[in-house]
C-alpha positions, 0 to 999 in steps of 0.5 A: 826678176825671178819667175815664181810660177814655173813648169814642173814638167817638160811640156814638149815631152809630155805632149809627145807622150800623148802623140803630139810631136812638134811637127803634128802641132805645127801641121794641125795648128794646135799651138802657134809657133810663139806658144811652142817657143814659150813652152821651150823657153819655160815661159808661161802660156796664156789661160787659153793655151794652158787649157788646151794643154790640159785637154791634150795631156789630160793633166790638171794645171797643178800637174804642170805648174808649181809656185816656188817661193822667192829666195832671199 
């Protein structure tokens, strides 16, 4: 199965640009370890986690995600 909604950006690097290292994220419990792993594995986040990601990075969901048509 191919994912049709994918990340357009490296989410972890984008968080780092805004001052959120993985150390800080873990220490301040901003995201769970599972959520961080989803970001690393390019798996989609829940709506709540995506909302938090948008708040922290000041990006819109469309800046982070894109829809790719299924290739036949």
